[in-house]
N, C-alpha and C positions, 0 to 999 in steps of 0.2 A: 775560669778554670783555676783550681788552687795551684799556688806556686810554692807552697811550703807545708810543713806539718801544722795541724791545728794548734792554735794557741792554747796553753794550759795555764789557768790562773791558780796560783798558789794561795791557799788560805793563810792568814797570819800564823796559825799554829804550824802549818806545813813549812812556812818560811823559817820560823824559829827552829824547827826540827832539822831542816836542811842546813841552816847556819851552824847549829851545834854539831851535826854530823860531819860537816866539812872541817870544822875546827878540830874535832876529835881525830879525824883521819890525818890531818896535817901533823898532829902531835904524836900519834901512835903508829902511823903507817908511813911507808915511803911516799914522797910527794907525787901528785898526779903528773902524768907525762904532759909535755907542752901540748897545746890545743891541736896541732896538726902532726903530732909525733907520738903515736902509740907504738908499742914494740912490734916489729915485723915478725913473721913466723919463725925465722931462724933465731932471732934474738929472744923471742918468747920461750922457745924450747930450752934455751940456755939459762934463763933466769926465771924459771917457773915459780920459785918460792917468792920472788919479789913482785909477781903480778897475779898470783893466785887469789889474793885478797880482793881483786877487782870483781870477781864473780860473786862476792858476798854483798855487793852494794844493792840497795833497794832500787826498784824499777824507776821511781821518780828521779833519783839521782843519776842513774844511767841515761835516762832521757835528756837531762840537762847537760850532762857531759857530752853526749853525742851531738847535741845542737851546736857545739863549738867546732865540730869537725866539718871540713868543707871540701875534702877530696877523697877519691876512691881508695887511695893507698891506705890512709888512716882508717877509713871505714872497714876496709878489708881486714886490717889487723884487729880492729875492735870486734868484728863479727866472730872471731875465733875464741873469745873469752869464754862464753857459754851460750846457751840457747837464748836467754833474755837479751844479752848484748847483740846476738845475731839478728834477732827480730827488730830491735831498735835500729841497728845499723842499716838493715834493708829499708825501713821506713824513711830514714834520713836520706839514703841514696836515692830512693824514689822521688822524694821532695826536690832534691837538687837536680835530678834528671828532668823533672817536669818544669823546673825553672829555666832549663837550657833550651827547650823546644816544645812545640805543641804535641801532646800525646793523648791518645784516647783515655776517657775516664776509667774504663774498665779494661784491664789487660790480664787475662787469665795466665797463671803461672806456666801452664803447659804450652803457651804460644810464644814465650820469650825467655831470654837468658836471665840470670840473676840481675837485680837492679844495680848491684855494685859493679858488675861487669859492664852493664849498659852505661853507667856513669863514667867508667874508665874509657869506654869508646867515645863518648861525647867529649870528654876532656882531650882525648888524643886527636880529635879532628878540629879542635878550636883554632889551630894554626892555619887551617884552610879558610875559615870564615873571615869575611871582611868585617871591619868594625862598624861600617855604616849600615843602616837599616834600608829596607826597601826591596830586598831580594833582587830578582832578575830585572825588575823594572828600572832600578837604578843603574843597571849595566846594559840596558837594551841596545844602546848604540855600539858598545863593544861587541856584543853578541852578533849583531848584524855585520859589522866590519870583519870579524874573524871568520864568520861563515863564508863570506865572499873570498877572503884571503886564502882559506884552505883549499878552495877549488881553483883559485887563480893566484898562486903564491907570488909575493913581491920578489923582485930581483935579489934583494938582500937575503932572502930565505932559501935561495937556490942551492947553496953549497951544503948547508947542514940545517938540522932542526934548530930553530931559534930558541934562545933562552927566554925565560919569563921576563927578564929585564929588557931584552931586545923587543919583545912583543909589547910591553908597557910603553916603551919609547915610541914604537911605530903607531900604536893606538892614539897616543897623545898628539902626535903630529897629524894623523888623519882626522881626528875630531876637530882639531883647530882649522885644518884646511877645508873640510866639508861643512862644518858647523854642527855643534852638539845638538842644538834644538831641532834642526832638520833631521838629523839621524834618529833622534828619539821619536820624532813624529812618524818617520817611516817604520821604525821597529814596532811602535804601538799599533800602527795600522795593520801591520802584518800579524801581530799577535791577536788583534781583535778578530781578524778573518779566521784565524786558526780556531779560536774559542767558539766563534759563531758556527763554523762548519762542524765542530766536534761538540755541539751543544748536548747531544744525547750522552756522550761520554762524560762530560762534566756533570750532567744531571745525575747519572748513575753514581758517580763518586760522591756527590754531595747528598743526594736524597736516599740512595740505597745503602751506601757504605758509610756515610756519616762524616766525610771529609769536610773541613772548613772550606768555604767557597774560594777564598784567595789561594789556599794551598792546592785545591783541585785545578783551578784555572792556570796557575803558574806551572804546575807539574805537566799539564796537557801541552802548554806552549813549549816547554823545554824538551819534553820527550818526543814531540812531533817534529821539532825544528832545530834542536841544538845538541843532539847526543854527541856528534863528532866534535863540535866546538868545546863542549864541557870536558870531554875526554882529553882533548889537546891541552886545555888549560891545566887540568890536573896533572898531566904528564910533565908539563913545563915546571909546575910548582914543585912536584916531587923531586925533579932533578936539582932544583935550587935548594931544596931541603937536604938532599944527600950531600950537597957541597957545604953544608953547615950554615945556610943563610935562609931559613924558612920564613923570616919576616921581611925579607927584602922586596917581596912582591905580594900584592893581594889580587892578582889576576883572576877575575871572575869569582872572587871569594864569596860574594853575596849570593850569586846564582848557585854555586856548588853547595853552600850551606843550606839554602832553601830546598834544593833537591834532596839532600840527605834528611832534612826535616820531614819531607813528604814520605820518604821511605821509612823513617822511624815510626811515623804515624801508621802507615798502611800495614807494615809488618806485624804490628801489635793488634791489628783488627782480625788477622787471619787465624782461623781455627784449624790446626793440623797442617800437614804437608800438602803442597800443591801436586796436582797430577803431572804426568810427564808433559813437558812443553817443548816446542821445536822452533828452530830458526836456521836459515841457510847460512853457510860459512862465508862464501865469497859472492861477488857480484853486487849489483845495485841493492842498496838497503841491507846487504849482508853484514854479519858481525865484524868481519875484518875491514869493511869499508869505514866503519866508525872507530875502530880500535885495532891497531896493527898487532897487538899481542895475541889475538885469536889465530893468527897465521901459524903459531906454534903447533897447532893441531895437525898441520900438514906433515909434520915429522913424526907423528905418533905411529908407532909400529911395534908389534910384538909386546915385549915387556917395557919398552921405552915409551912410557905414557907421561906426557908433560903435566906440570903444575905451574900456574902463573897467576898473576894478579891483574885485574882489569883496571882500565882508566875511565872508560866511558860506560854510561848506563846501558842496559840491554832490554829490548822488548822481545818476548817470545809468545807463541800462541799454543793453546791447548784445544783449539777448535778443529774438528775433524777435517774441515775444508782446507786447512793450511797445508796438507800433504796430498800429493797426487802420485800416480805411478812413476812419474819422472823425477819428482823432487818437491821442493817447497814452493808454495804459492803465497805471495806477500799480501797481507791484508791492506787494502788501500781505501781511504776515506773519500767518498764522492764529495767534491767541493760544493755541489748544489743541494744535495739531499742529506748529506751527513751519514749516509748508509755505507757500511763497510762491505767491500767485495774482495774476492781472492783472485789475484791476477798474476800473469807472467810466471808460470811454473818454471823454476830454475833447475838446471842439471847439477848445480853445485852440491858438494857434500852438505849433509844436514847435521846440526848439533842437537842432541836430545838432552834436556835438562832433567836430571833425576833428583827429585827433592826428598828431604827427610825432615822429621820433626825438630823443633828447636831443642837445644840442650843447654846445660849450664854454661858452656863456653861460647854460645852464639847461635845464630840462625843458619839453617841448612836448606832453606826452601826458597823457591822463586816466590815473588810477592804478587798476590792478586790485585790488579788495578782496574779491571773491567770484566764484567760477566753479564752479557745479555744475549739476545737472539743473533746479534751480529758477530760477536767475538768473545773469546775467553782469553784475556791478556794477562800474562804473568811476567813481571819485570825483575831485573837484578840491579842492585845499586853499584855505583863505581867503587873500586877498592875491594871487591870481593875476590876471594881465593877460589880458583877453578882447578879441579883435578880431573883429568881424563881417566876414566875407569874401564873403557871398552871401545874397541874399534870393530865395526862390522862392514863386511863387503856388500856391494850393491846386490840387491835381490835376496839377501840372507836375513834381513831383519823386517819386522812388521810393527805396525802401530795401530792404536785404537782397536785393540782386541783382534787383530788379524785382518781388519777391513782393508788395510793398505799395505803393500809390500813394495816400497819405492826402489827404483833401480839407481841408487846413488849410495855413496859411503855414508855411514852414520857414526858420529863420535858421541858417545854417552859421557856426560860430565856430571860431577857433583860440586856443590858450591858451599862456601862458608863465609860468613861475614858477621860483624857485630855492629849494632846500631844503638 
């Protein structure tokens, strides 16, 4: 997969012309801005006469100038010079974005934000990623230990939510006590069972949707087994960042980075907005069981409709079987056959995810991650902004064209995120 713009070979004549033009500009024009410092919008408006000449440069020279830019801020400023600069800036931003993570070869404009905005989002989440490679597999023992700890908290965690630094220290002591090799073996065995049981899901993602196999398998393991753990790690890391110490911990950075890479890939495969998808709010496998921020919906009333940011990834269903007259039925994968069935209808309130098309400022849709005869699964990445737009009383709302009218509350939400 290409990781940069196609190389352009300059002929001797082009090289001479470019050299002469550069010399002439340095003598007759103001000097070029530093490589990562083109004028911002407010500066450009105040010094239009000193930058208007940039729009007169030939395309080849614009191309060479923008090859020197390596961040979204500079490319955003460059894109405002004129249409030619704008197109070259988008190409450069796309090349830089593709160098950051695996993305589909073809990404229609209608299904994604601007490449410059996407690059800005990728830059903004670099603090989350760990420097080491290997994704979740390199952190398998930590994922296993934290999953157990969240259900059986250590005594030191009883008083308050631990910081990322406390968790790092606890993990280091545990790995030393139990043995890293043993823990990795246990985690790999568990992951192997998940992938084996969900072989049809992995096959759909690789063969029908076009995901790379490693990304499909990793995503399947993390979404089926680690949503709560990943949300916990991100919450701890965000608290440390708010305290001005974003680099003090890399807790599950490789796993969080790989999860975001999977969402970046899948979101760009999707054509148009997702249909309405549903998930129950409370109870086993409910939204609040993986991420406490969802409890804010309990206070939604009248015009007081909350907006919040998620920590954990979300799974939702658009399959008609997920709703019953009493509430939400959870899709459960049979460990022996891999077939998904809908079990244990809950009386908890239901959250309806109302999607919209992508816009210049980001994505507004749930992401399709599985669609076959067993399930229509639509997911939401961590760090998404969720806005409640409507609250409906039990028995007053309907789903799937009026086929079902559940006797539970329904909170309709809209989402926004950038990948």
